[in-house]
N, C-alpha and C positions, 0 to 999 in steps of 0.2 A: 504494500500500500504506500509506504514511504517512497519507495523507488518509483512507483507510478506517478506520484504527485511531483517528485523532483523532475522527472522527464517531461511532464506536462508544463511545469514552470519554465524549463529550459527552452522548449519549443515555442512557447508563447513569448518569451523574452527575445529569442532570435527573430520572431516574426513581428516584434514591436507591438504587442497586444496593447490595446487601449485600456483594458481592464487592469492589467498588471504593469506597474511602472518598472521598467527594467532595472535601473540602479537600485531601487528600493527592494525589489525581489531578490536580487543577487547579493545584497550587502552581507547577509549572514554567511554565505559561502566565501565571500571575499575576506571577511574577518576570520573565518575558519582557516583560510589559506595563510593569512598573515601571522596569526597566533601559532599555528602549527609550524610554520617555517622558523619563527623566532625560537620556539622551544627546541626544534630540531637542531638548529645551529649550536645552541648552548650545550645540549646533551651530546651532540655529535663530537664537538671538540673535547668535551670531558671524556668521552669514550676513547678518543684517539690517544690521549696521553695517560689514561689510567692504566695501572698494571693489568696486563691481559689475563683474563680468567678470574680476576678478583671481584669482590663485591661491587665496587664502584663501576668497573667496566661492564658487568652484567646489567646493573640497574640503569646506568646511563644508556646502554645499548637498547634496552627495552623502551625507555622513554623516547629515545630517538625513533624507534620503529612506530610507536603510537603517534608521535608528532608528525611523522612522514605520512601516515595514513590520513590524518586530518588535513595536512597541507596538500597532499595529492588529490584528495576528493574535492577540496575547495577550489584548487586550481583547475581541475578537470571540468567541474560544473560551471563555475563562473567564466572560465576561459572559453568553453564551448558556447555558452550563451551569448557571449560578446564576440564570438568568431575570432578569437585570438589564438596564437600559436601555443600559448602556455597550457592549453587543455591537454594536448598530447604529452607534454613534458610531465604533467602530474601523473598520468597513467604509467609512463615509463619509469619514473622514480619509484612509484609503488611496486612495479614489477621487480625491480632490482632488490628492493628492501625485503619484499616477501620471500623471494627465492633465496636470498642470503640468510634470512632468519630460519626458514624451514630446513636449510642445510645443516644447521647446528642444533636445532631443537628436536629433530626427529631422530629416532634410532635407526641404525643401518637396516634393520629388518622391516621397518615401517614403510608402507607404500600408500600413496593416495593418487590413484590413477586419474580420476576426474580433475583434481586440482593441478597435477603436473601437466596434463594435456592442455588444459586451459591456459596455464602460464606460458607454455611453449608456443601456443598459437598466438598469444598476445605479442610475444617477442618477434615471431615471424611476420605477423601482420603489420606491426609498427615498423619493423626493420625494412620490409619491402616498401612501405609507404614513404619512409625517409629517403630511400634510394631514388624513388620516383620524384620526390620533392627536390632532391639535390639536382637532378637534371633540369627540372623546371626553373629552379632558382638560378642556376648557372646560365640559363638562357636569357634572364632578365638583365636590363641595363645595370651595370655595376656589380652584377653577380650577388645581389642581396635580395632577401625576401621583402615583402611590403613593410614588415616590422623591423627591417634592418639586419636580419641574421644572415651572415655569409653562408655560402654553400658548403664550405669545409666542415664546420661543426655538425651540420645536418648529415653529411656523408659519414663522419666519424660515428655519430649516434646510430645510424642505420647499420653500419658494419659491426659495431659492438653488440647490437641487438641480435643480429644473425649469428654472431659468434656465441652469444649466450644461449641462443636457441639450440645450437649444436650440443652444448653442455646439457641442456634440458633433455634432448633426445637420448643422450648417453645415460642420464638418470633413468629414463623410461625403460631403456634396454637392460641396464645392469643393476639398477637400484641405486639408492643414495650412496654418494661417495664415502670412502673411509680414509682415516689417517690424514696425511698431508694434503691429499686432493680435496678432502672436505674443508680443511682450513683455507686452502687457496681459493676455492669457490666462494666461501664466505667473505674472505678478505677483499677480493677484487670487486665483487658486486656491492658490498657495503661501502667500500672506499669510493667507487664511482658515484654512488648515490649521494654521499656526503660532498663530493667534489661538485656535483650538479647543483646542490642546494647552496653551497658557499659561493660558487661562481655566479649563480643567478642573483644572489643578493649583493655581493660586494662589487660585481662588475655590471650587473644589469639594473640595479636600483640605487644609483649614487645619491639621489636626493634624500633618501631615507637613512643614510649612513651618518653616525655621529661625527662631529668635527674631529675628534681625536683619531678616528680611523679613516678619514676622508682622503689622505694622501695616497697617490697612485702606488708607490712602493708597498705601503701597508695593505692596500686592497688586493694587489696582485699576490702578495705573500699569503694572506689569509685564504685567498681563492685556491692557490696551488698547493697549500700545505697538506690538505687531505690526500692528494696524489703522492706527495713525497713520503708521507707516513705509510701509505698503502704499499708503495714499492719497497720501502725499507722492510716491512714485515713480510712481504712476499720473498724478498731476498733472504731474510732470516729463516723462513720455512724451507726454502730451497737449499740453503746451506746446511740446515739440520738433516734434511733428507740425504744430501750428498755425503755428509759425515757418517751417517748410519750405514749407507750403502758401502762406503769405503772400508769402514771397520768390519763389516760383515764379510768383505771379500779378501781381507788380509790373511796371509798364511798363518797357520797356528804356530805358536812359539814352541821350542823344544820341550819346555816344561809342561805344555798342554798335550803333547803327543804321548800316547802310551809307550812304555819301554819296549814292548815287542816290535813296535814299528820303527824304533831307532836302530835296530839291528845290533 
């Protein structure tokens, strides 16, 4: 019932209904988007620098997830109603956060076929749509969308979505990943979601940034910081996996070999 009412509001807003005043109808969703994004930024940075696996990291991470759900829904509904590009971004960030969360919250033997198929189709659908949009935007004067987005970020988003869909297909075939693959899947998806939120705010909304953080070097640093931390932890995970593999392949020491094999 709530979903039906929301869809009706969106369609009437896009059509410019005289009964429902568009700005007034969409204000709750706009506020939902703003509040969710603000909480997501605070919780996201807390989770980035908290000791991994500890209480603060887990709690901040879950607050980040709930805030992203609010932000994404608000952006999707309000953006679609006003025919803005942000509506697809809300769904995409939701996709990355949900798949990152289910990766670490479910047990290896747990499977949820309807959810996994739906999420994979979301990635494929929006990924293909982004590639088509890239061609269309590249053909426009200046190579930018009507809202000023260059073709390159749109292409990158589409390729990442299709790459993520390949990972989803692997989950469908082999089940939830284990060990380091599980950590890698969680890290890069959550890190990209945080980068999207930070970049959208610090680079896309300069008029709302406090004076203390308004300088370009500060804004760029805060926008790119989630990617830097993400790649650092991906390197740490890969290094640990390499170390374990190397130690497992080392020849046994003489002390570890039975005397009968020493001749």
